[in-house]
C-alpha positions as CSV (number, residue, x, y, z in Angstrom):
1,M,21.9,8.6,11.3
2,A,23.6,5.4,10.5
3,T,23.2,4.6,6.8
4,N,25.0,3.2,3.8
5,L,26.8,5.9,1.8
6,F,26.9,4.4,-1.6
7,E,26.2,5.9,-5.0
8,T,23.5,3.4,-5.8
9,P,20.6,2.2,-3.7
10,T,21.4,-0.4,-1.0
11,T,21.8,-3.9,-2.2
12,E,21.1,-7.0,-0.2
13,L,24.8,-7.7,0.0
14,Q,25.5,-4.2,1.4
15,A,22.7,-4.7,3.9
16,V,24.2,-8.0,5.1
17,N,27.7,-6.5,5.3
18,Q,26.4,-3.6,7.4
19,M,24.9,-6.2,9.8
20,L,28.2,-8.1,9.9
21,R,30.2,-4.9,10.5
22,G,27.9,-4.2,13.4
23,I,29.3,-7.2,15.3
24,G,32.9,-6.8,14.1
25,E,32.8,-9.4,11.3
26,Q,34.5,-8.9,8.0
27,P,32.3,-8.1,5.0
28,F,31.9,-10.3,1.9
29,N,32.2,-9.5,-1.8
30,T,29.2,-11.7,-2.8
31,L,26.3,-13.2,-1.1
32,A,27.3,-16.6,-2.5
33,N,30.5,-16.4,-0.5
34,A,28.8,-15.3,2.7
35,T,28.5,-18.8,4.2
36,T,29.7,-18.3,7.7
37,V,27.3,-18.9,10.6
38,E,27.1,-15.2,11.2
39,A,26.5,-14.4,7.6
40,N,23.7,-17.0,7.3
41,Q,22.1,-15.6,10.5
42,A,22.3,-12.1,9.1
43,K,20.7,-13.1,5.7
44,K,17.9,-14.9,7.6
45,L,17.3,-12.0,9.9
46,L,17.3,-9.5,7.0
47,G,14.6,-11.6,5.3
48,T,12.5,-11.7,8.5
49,V,12.7,-8.0,9.0
50,N,12.0,-7.3,5.4
51,R,8.8,-9.5,5.5
52,S,7.7,-7.9,8.8
53,V,8.1,-4.3,7.5
54,Q,6.4,-5.0,4.2
55,S,3.5,-6.8,5.8
56,K,2.3,-3.5,7.2
57,G,1.3,-2.5,3.7
58,W,2.8,0.5,1.9
59,H,2.2,2.4,-1.3
60,F,5.1,0.6,-3.0
61,N,3.8,-2.9,-2.3
62,T,0.1,-2.6,-2.6
63,E,-2.1,-3.4,-5.5
64,D,-5.6,-1.9,-5.5
65,D,-8.4,-3.7,-7.5
66,Y,-6.0,-6.5,-8.6
67,T,-8.0,-8.7,-11.0
68,L,-8.2,-12.4,-10.2
69,S,-9.6,-14.8,-12.8
70,I,-11.4,-18.0,-11.7
71,D,-9.6,-21.3,-12.4
72,A,-10.9,-24.6,-13.6
73,N,-11.8,-25.6,-10.1
74,S,-13.9,-22.4,-9.6
75,N,-11.2,-21.1,-7.2
76,F,-9.5,-17.7,-7.1
77,V,-5.8,-18.3,-6.4
78,L,-3.8,-15.4,-5.1
79,P,-0.2,-14.6,-6.1
80,A,2.3,-16.6,-4.1
81,N,3.9,-13.5,-2.6
82,T,0.6,-12.2,-1.1
83,L,0.9,-11.0,2.5
84,K,-2.6,-9.6,3.0
85,M,-5.9,-9.4,1.1
86,K,-8.9,-7.2,1.4
87,P,-12.1,-7.2,-0.8
88,G,-11.9,-4.9,-3.8
89,S,-14.6,-2.9,-5.7
90,T,-16.4,-6.0,-7.1
91,M,-16.6,-7.7,-3.7
92,I,-18.7,-5.3,-1.7
93,G,-21.0,-7.3,0.6
94,R,-19.0,-10.5,0.3
95,D,-17.4,-12.0,3.4
96,V,-14.1,-13.3,2.0
97,V,-10.7,-13.8,3.5
98,L,-7.3,-15.1,2.5
99,R,-6.8,-18.7,3.4
100,G,-4.2,-21.4,2.4
101,N,-5.4,-24.5,0.6
102,G,-3.3,-27.2,-0.9
103,G,-0.1,-25.1,-0.9
104,N,-1.8,-22.1,-2.5
105,Q,-3.1,-18.9,-1.0
106,M,-6.7,-18.5,-2.1
107,V,-9.9,-16.5,-1.6
108,Y,-12.2,-18.2,0.9
109,D,-15.9,-17.5,1.0
110,R,-16.7,-17.4,4.7
111,T,-20.5,-17.1,4.2
112,N,-20.7,-20.3,2.2
113,R,-17.7,-22.0,3.8
114,T,-16.1,-22.8,0.5
115,F,-13.2,-21.9,-1.8
116,A,-15.5,-22.6,-4.8
117,F,-17.3,-19.6,-6.4
118,S,-20.2,-19.5,-8.8
119,G,-21.8,-16.8,-10.9
120,V,-18.6,-14.8,-11.2
121,S,-15.6,-15.2,-13.4
122,E,-13.4,-12.4,-12.0
123,L,-12.9,-10.8,-8.6
124,K,-11.0,-7.6,-7.7
125,V,-9.0,-7.6,-4.5
126,N,-6.7,-5.2,-2.7
127,L,-3.3,-6.9,-2.0
128,V,-0.2,-6.3,0.0
129,L,2.6,-8.1,-1.7
130,L,6.1,-9.2,-0.6
131,I,8.5,-7.8,-3.1
132,Q,12.2,-8.3,-3.5
133,F,14.5,-6.2,-1.2
134,E,16.3,-4.6,-4.2
135,T,13.0,-3.4,-5.8
136,L,12.1,-1.4,-2.7
137,P,12.6,2.4,-2.6
138,E,15.8,3.4,-0.9
139,P,14.2,4.8,2.3
140,A,12.6,1.4,2.9
141,R,15.8,-0.5,2.2
142,N,17.6,1.7,4.6
143,Y,15.1,1.3,7.4
144,I,15.0,-2.4,7.0
145,T,18.8,-2.5,7.0
146,V,19.1,-0.3,10.1
147,R,16.4,-2.2,12.0
148,A,17.9,-5.6,11.1
149,T,21.4,-4.4,12.1
150,R,20.2,-3.2,15.5
151,Q,18.4,-6.5,16.1
152,F,21.5,-8.4,14.9
153,Q,23.7,-6.5,17.3
154,D,21.2,-7.2,20.1
155,N,21.6,-10.9,19.4
156,F,25.3,-10.6,20.0
157,Q,25.3,-8.8,23.3
158,G,28.6,-8.0,24.8
159,D,30.1,-6.9,21.4
160,T,32.4,-3.9,21.8
161,N,32.7,-2.9,18.2
162,D,32.5,0.9,17.6
163,Y,30.1,0.5,14.7
164,T,26.8,0.6,16.7
165,I,23.3,1.1,15.5
166,K,21.1,2.7,18.2
167,K,17.4,2.8,18.6
168,T,17.5,6.5,17.6
169,D,19.0,5.5,14.3
170,E,16.1,3.2,13.7
171,I,13.6,5.8,14.6
172,E,15.2,8.3,12.3
173,A,15.3,5.8,9.4
174,K,11.6,5.0,10.0
175,A,10.7,8.7,9.9
176,D,12.5,9.0,6.5
177,M,10.6,6.0,5.2
178,D,7.3,7.5,6.4
179,T,8.1,10.8,4.7
180,D,8.9,9.1,1.5
181,E,5.7,7.1,1.7
182,A,3.6,10.2,2.3
183,E,5.1,11.9,-0.7
184,A,4.7,8.8,-3.0
185,A,1.1,8.2,-2.0
186,D,0.0,11.8,-1.8
187,H,-2.0,10.8,1.3
188,N,-5.5,11.7,2.3
189,V,-8.2,9.7,4.0
190,L,-9.1,7.9,0.8
191,T,-5.7,7.3,-0.8
192,G,-3.4,6.3,2.0
193,T,-1.4,3.3,2.9
194,W,-2.8,0.0,4.0
195,N,-2.3,1.3,7.5
196,M,-4.2,4.4,6.7
197,F,-7.0,2.3,5.2
198,E,-7.2,0.2,8.3
199,T,-7.3,3.3,10.6
200,T,-9.9,5.0,8.5
201,M,-12.2,1.9,8.3
202,H,-11.8,1.3,12.0
203,G,-12.9,4.8,12.7
204,R,-16.0,4.4,10.5
205,R,-16.9,1.2,12.4
206,A,-16.6,2.8,15.8
């Protein structure tokens, strides 16, 4: 499996350099110096893949029953790095969704068609959050790096560099991430990932 063989977990710089090596470009010693067109494209793609992977919802980036306090406008504003929201234990029976409003991500009451809430000062919600690449567990960093490297190489078709990430490398890296996720979350039908929650609830609705 293609991976980074470093003594410490993969850094963002190491991930970008792996992507650049994949198309035969020279690595950089700092991200600040990585200002070539290829380096900028690599950094942008790494961020896109990172967001895409995290948006699925994993044990490491979910917060169950996260407490929101009502603000002066009777609104519940979500953290800026929120990717997904589901009702928590205090919101059973409420038809609420995440919706943007005035540059903020907020809880929207679909039943009453309003962002303003009354009769409640706190809400508990289940969140999927976008966290920084270098705070992720190593199996997640590796999978994101491998996936981004393969996509980056696909964008530069015709490259003949020997350092090539294949689809099988990506599949193996994803399997490692899934194994780490299962061990971290100690999965069952009640305490799984966001994906497990979605699957379980879908089955109950069927």
